C-alpha positions as CSV (number, residue, x, y, z in Angstrom):
1,M,0.0,0.0,0.0
2,W,1.0,3.7,-0.4
3,Y,1.6,4.1,3.4
4,D,4.5,1.6,3.3
5,Q,8.0,2.6,2.5
6,I,9.1,-0.3,0.4
7,R,10.7,0.3,-2.9
8,Y,9.0,-0.8,-6.1
9,T,5.6,-1.1,-4.3
10,A,3.8,0.0,-7.5
11,Q,5.6,-2.8,-9.5
12,Y,4.7,-5.4,-6.9
13,E,1.1,-4.4,-6.8
14,T,0.9,-4.4,-10.6
15,V,2.1,-8.0,-10.7
16,E,-0.3,-8.9,-7.9
17,H,-3.2,-7.4,-9.9
18,F,-2.5,-9.4,-13.1
19,R,-1.1,-12.6,-11.6
20,N,-4.3,-14.6,-12.3
21,K,-4.3,-13.7,-16.0
22,Y,-0.6,-13.8,-16.9
23,P,2.5,-15.8,-15.8
24,V,4.2,-14.2,-12.8
25,K,7.6,-14.6,-14.4
26,A,6.6,-12.7,-17.5
27,L,5.0,-9.9,-15.4
28,C,8.1,-9.5,-13.3
29,G,10.2,-9.2,-16.4
30,I,7.9,-6.5,-17.8
31,V,7.9,-4.3,-14.7
32,G,11.6,-4.9,-14.0
33,I,11.7,-6.8,-10.8
34,S,12.9,-10.3,-9.9
35,R,10.4,-13.1,-9.2
36,A,12.1,-13.8,-5.8
37,S,11.6,-10.3,-4.6
38,Y,8.0,-10.3,-5.7
39,Y,7.3,-13.5,-3.6
40,K,9.2,-12.0,-0.7
41,W,7.0,-8.9,-0.8
42,R,3.8,-11.0,-1.2
43,N,4.6,-13.2,1.9
44,R,5.9,-10.5,4.1
45,G,4.1,-9.3,7.2
46,Q,3.0,-5.7,7.9
47,T,5.7,-3.7,9.7
48,S,5.0,-1.6,12.8
49,R,5.7,1.5,10.8
50,E,3.2,0.6,8.2
51,E,0.6,-0.1,10.9
52,T,1.3,3.2,12.5
53,N,0.9,5.1,9.2
54,R,-2.3,3.3,8.4
55,N,-3.8,4.2,11.8
56,I,-2.7,7.9,11.5
57,A,-4.1,8.0,7.9
58,E,-7.5,6.7,9.0
59,T,-7.6,9.2,11.9
60,I,-6.7,12.1,9.5
61,K,-9.4,11.1,7.1
62,K,-12.0,10.9,9.9
63,E,-11.1,14.3,11.3
64,Y,-11.0,15.9,7.9
65,E,-14.5,14.7,7.1
66,E,-15.9,15.8,10.4
67,R,-14.5,19.3,9.9
68,R,-15.8,19.4,6.3
69,G,-12.4,19.9,4.8
70,I,-11.5,23.2,6.4
71,V,-8.3,22.1,8.1
72,G,-4.9,22.0,6.5
73,Y,-1.9,19.9,7.6
74,R,-0.8,22.4,10.3
75,Q,-4.2,22.3,12.0
76,M,-4.3,18.6,11.5
77,K,-1.0,18.1,13.4
78,I,-2.4,20.0,16.4
79,I,-5.7,18.0,16.3
80,L,-3.7,14.7,16.3
81,E,-1.6,15.9,19.3
82,R,-4.4,17.5,21.3
83,E,-7.3,15.0,20.7
84,H,-5.5,11.8,19.9
85,R,-2.2,12.1,21.7
86,I,-0.3,11.3,18.5
87,K,3.1,12.9,18.2
88,V,3.9,13.4,14.5
89,S,5.8,15.9,12.5
90,E,4.2,18.4,10.1
91,N,6.0,16.9,7.2
92,K,4.6,13.5,7.9
93,V,1.0,14.9,8.2
94,Y,1.6,16.8,5.0
95,R,2.8,13.6,3.2
96,L,-0.1,11.5,4.5
97,M,-2.7,14.1,3.6
98,N,-1.2,14.5,0.2
99,K,-1.4,10.7,-0.4
100,L,-5.0,10.8,0.7
101,E,-5.6,13.8,-1.6
102,L,-6.9,15.9,1.3
103,K,-6.4,19.7,1.1
104,S,-8.0,22.6,3.0
105,V,-10.9,24.1,1.1
106,C,-10.2,27.5,2.7
107,R,-6.9,28.5,1.2
108,K,-5.2,27.1,-1.9
109,K,-1.5,27.1,-2.2
110,K,-0.4,29.8,-4.7
111,R,1.3,28.7,-7.8
112,T,4.9,29.4,-8.2
113,Y,6.3,30.5,-11.6
114,A,9.8,30.4,-12.9
115,R,11.1,34.0,-13.2
116,R,11.6,35.2,-16.8
117,Y,14.3,37.6,-17.8
118,P,13.6,40.0,-20.7
119,E,15.3,39.1,-23.9
120,V,14.7,42.6,-25.4
121,L,14.2,46.0,-23.8
122,A,13.3,49.4,-25.3
123,E,13.4,53.0,-24.1
124,N,10.3,54.9,-23.2
125,I,10.3,56.8,-26.4
126,L,6.6,57.7,-26.1
127,D,7.4,59.5,-22.8
128,R,3.8,60.2,-22.0
129,E,3.3,62.2,-25.2
130,F,-0.3,60.9,-25.7
131,M,-1.2,63.4,-28.4
132,A,-1.2,62.2,-32.0
133,E,-2.1,64.4,-35.0
134,D,-2.9,61.4,-37.2
135,T,-4.0,57.7,-37.1
136,C,-1.4,55.0,-37.3
137,E,1.1,57.3,-35.7
138,K,1.2,55.9,-32.1
139,W,-0.2,52.5,-31.0
140,L,-0.5,51.3,-27.4
141,T,-1.1,47.8,-26.3
142,D,-1.7,45.7,-23.2
143,V,-3.4,42.6,-21.8
144,T,-6.0,42.4,-19.1
145,E,-7.6,39.6,-17.1
146,M,-11.3,38.8,-16.8
147,K,-13.1,36.1,-14.8
148,Y,-16.2,34.0,-15.5
149,G,-18.0,31.2,-13.7
150,D,-16.4,29.9,-10.5
151,N,-12.7,29.9,-11.4
152,G,-12.5,30.6,-15.1
153,K,-10.2,33.2,-16.4
154,A,-10.0,34.9,-19.8
155,Y,-7.4,37.3,-21.2
156,L,-8.0,40.2,-23.5
157,S,-5.3,41.7,-25.6
158,A,-5.9,44.9,-27.5
159,I,-4.1,47.7,-29.5
160,L,-5.3,51.3,-29.2
161,D,-4.6,54.0,-31.8
162,L,-3.9,57.4,-30.1
163,G,-4.9,59.3,-33.2
164,D,-8.6,58.4,-33.0
165,R,-8.7,56.4,-29.7
166,S,-10.1,53.4,-31.7
167,I,-9.3,49.8,-30.9
168,V,-7.3,48.7,-34.0
169,A,-7.4,45.0,-33.1
170,Y,-8.1,42.7,-30.2
171,D,-8.0,39.0,-29.3
172,I,-9.4,36.9,-26.5
173,G,-7.9,33.7,-25.1
174,H,-7.8,31.3,-22.1
175,R,-4.1,31.9,-21.6
176,N,-1.9,35.0,-21.3
177,N,0.8,33.8,-23.6
178,N,2.8,34.9,-26.7
179,K,0.2,33.6,-29.1
180,L,-2.5,35.9,-27.7
181,V,-0.3,39.0,-28.2
182,F,1.2,37.9,-31.5
183,D,-2.3,37.1,-32.9
184,T,-3.5,40.6,-31.9
185,F,-0.5,42.2,-33.6
186,D,-1.1,40.1,-36.8
187,K,-4.8,41.2,-36.9
188,A,-3.7,44.9,-36.7
189,R,-1.2,44.3,-39.5
190,E,-4.0,42.7,-41.7
191,V,-6.2,45.8,-41.2
192,Y,-3.3,48.3,-41.7
193,P,-0.5,46.6,-43.6
194,E,1.3,49.8,-44.4
195,A,1.2,51.2,-40.8
196,Q,4.5,52.0,-39.2
197,P,3.5,53.6,-35.8
198,L,5.5,54.0,-32.6
199,F,4.5,50.8,-30.8
200,H,4.3,51.2,-27.0
201,S,3.7,48.6,-24.3
202,D,4.6,47.7,-20.8
203,R,7.4,45.2,-20.0
204,G,5.3,42.1,-20.2
205,F,7.2,38.9,-21.1
206,Q,5.5,38.8,-24.5
207,Y,6.6,42.3,-25.5
208,T,10.2,41.7,-24.3
209,S,10.6,38.5,-26.3
210,R,13.0,38.3,-29.2
211,N,10.3,37.0,-31.5
212,F,8.0,40.0,-30.9
213,R,10.9,42.4,-31.6
214,E,11.5,40.5,-34.9
215,K,7.8,41.1,-35.8
216,L,8.1,44.8,-35.1
217,D,11.4,45.0,-37.1
218,K,9.8,43.3,-40.0
219,A,6.9,45.8,-40.0
220,E,9.4,48.6,-39.6
221,M,7.8,49.8,-36.4
222,T,9.7,51.5,-33.5
223,Q,9.3,49.8,-30.1
224,S,8.7,51.8,-26.9
225,M,8.3,50.5,-23.4
226,S,7.0,51.8,-20.1
227,R,9.4,52.2,-17.2
228,V,9.4,49.6,-14.5
229,A,6.3,49.9,-12.2
230,K,5.1,53.0,-14.1
231,C,1.5,52.2,-15.3
232,I,0.9,55.9,-16.1
233,D,3.4,55.5,-19.0
234,N,0.7,53.5,-20.8
235,G,-2.1,55.7,-19.4
236,P,-4.6,55.8,-22.3
237,M,-4.5,52.0,-22.6
238,E,-5.1,51.5,-18.9
239,G,-7.8,54.1,-19.2
240,F,-9.5,52.0,-21.8
241,W,-9.5,49.0,-19.6
242,G,-11.2,51.1,-16.9
243,I,-13.9,52.2,-19.3
244,L,-14.6,48.7,-20.6
245,K,-14.8,47.2,-17.2
246,A,-17.0,50.1,-15.8
247,E,-19.4,50.1,-18.7
248,M,-19.6,46.4,-19.4
249,Y,-17.7,43.8,-17.4
250,N,-18.5,45.1,-13.8
251,L,-22.2,45.4,-14.6
252,R,-22.7,41.7,-15.4
253,K,-22.0,38.2,-14.2
254,F,-20.6,35.8,-16.7
255,D,-21.3,32.1,-16.2
256,D,-19.1,30.8,-19.0
257,Y,-16.4,31.8,-21.6
258,P,-18.7,32.1,-24.6
259,S,-21.0,34.6,-22.9
260,L,-18.0,36.7,-21.8
261,K,-16.5,36.6,-25.3
262,Q,-19.8,37.7,-26.9
263,A,-20.1,40.6,-24.5
264,I,-16.5,41.7,-25.3
265,D,-17.2,41.5,-29.1
266,E,-20.4,43.6,-28.7
267,Y,-18.7,46.2,-26.5
268,M,-15.8,46.6,-28.9
269,E,-18.3,47.3,-31.8
270,Y,-20.1,49.8,-29.6
271,Y,-16.9,51.5,-28.4
272,N,-15.6,52.0,-31.9
273,N,-18.8,52.9,-33.7
274,R,-21.4,54.2,-31.3
275,R,-19.6,55.6,-28.2
276,Y,-19.1,59.4,-28.6
277,Q,-16.0,61.0,-27.0
278,K,-15.7,64.7,-26.1
279,R,-12.0,64.7,-26.9
280,L,-12.9,63.5,-30.5
281,R,-15.0,66.6,-31.1
282,K,-18.1,64.6,-29.9
283,M,-17.5,61.9,-32.5
284,T,-17.0,58.1,-32.2
285,P,-13.5,56.8,-32.9
286,I,-14.4,55.5,-36.4
287,E,-16.2,58.8,-37.2
288,Y,-13.2,60.7,-36.1
289,R,-10.9,58.5,-38.2
290,E,-13.1,59.3,-41.3
291,H,-12.9,63.0,-40.2
292,L,-9.1,62.9,-40.3
293,L,-9.1,61.2,-43.7
294,E,-11.4,63.9,-45.0
295,R,-9.1,66.6,-43.5
296,H,-6.2,65.1,-45.5
297,R,-8.2,65.2,-48.7
298,M,-9.1,68.9,-48.1
299,E,-5.5,69.8,-47.2
300,E,-4.4,68.4,-50.6
301,K,-6.6,71.0,-52.2
302,C,-5.9,73.8,-49.7
303,Q,-4.3,77.1,-50.8
304,P,-1.4,78.5,-48.9
305,E,-3.5,81.3,-47.5
306,C,-5.8,78.7,-45.8
307,L,-3.1,78.0,-43.3
308,P,-3.2,80.4,-40.3
309,D,-0.3,82.8,-40.2
310,G,1.1,81.2,-43.3
311,G,2.0,78.0,-41.5
312,G,2.3,76.9,-37.9
313,E,-0.6,74.8,-36.6
314,R,-2.2,72.5,-39.1
315,G,-5.5,73.5,-40.8
316,W,-7.7,72.7,-43.7
317,C,-10.0,74.4,-46.2
318,L,-13.7,74.4,-45.6
319,P,-16.1,74.4,-48.6
320,N,-16.7,78.1,-48.2
321,G,-13.0,78.9,-48.4
322,G,-12.5,79.3,-44.7
323,S,-10.2,77.4,-42.4
324,Q,-10.4,75.6,-39.1
325,E,-7.9,74.0,-36.8
326,V,-7.9,70.4,-35.6
327,E,-7.4,69.8,-32.0
328,V,-6.7,66.3,-30.8
329,S,-6.4,66.4,-27.0
330,T,-6.0,63.7,-24.3
331,K,-7.5,65.9,-21.7
């Protein structure tokens, strides 16, 4: 049994289980033990240590069930000492409870992750200059976590254009990994294959990978990264997460992944096409994008006198021959 400390116990028990169907000699050869050692194991008596472990294990299981699983191995050690006069180490209680697959339902042990070191780093070229006069000039990106059901987690990756505050591309997945970020980037490239913006992110492991740098280099984009522990360096992107969660995620309870994904898809369509923003001259992001495109068309036809003071701030011709300035503010 599992509470003994004999080597090759699993092999012996395997032979014992199949001995009535197959020759013992053949089974011993398959599992890598000698026939003599198998018979010695089979005919042995139970040791005092095994008997002690069995009794302790039965007591642990009984106390665990009586307390509805709320005790961990530390509390169980105290229970054994106080109520059963059993002197035992914490390590032994931990081992026995682990074998019995008994864990406290109150607190789960946190996962430990291997530390990753960045392969590539970039300077904070954006430097909190969140104004952009045109689209595809500055892109921000990040990943956020969302929960559904009892313990389900989903991850949303998105790219935001500072020119019109639109979401250029996004992707949803069960894991926060390289594929999620890379797929988001590839979607953005499909929509705007000629774009060469300044690409800003935090120092997440996906963005500091050599593979992601190669994708940026291939697209001829300049990489920029936030400083360590400076979320404000990626402020507009963090602000978008706040808006999405306040207007959609925090107002609903999601029982499963498909319902969460559908809600995200619907909100992204609403944000880009139907949510007006004061900073965008009371337009939606897509309306403002079209507005900027129209401005460029008019500038191509603009006469020199249409520009204020013969230059300086950018302007464009109106149909009546007047001019007007464009203001894109993050305030």
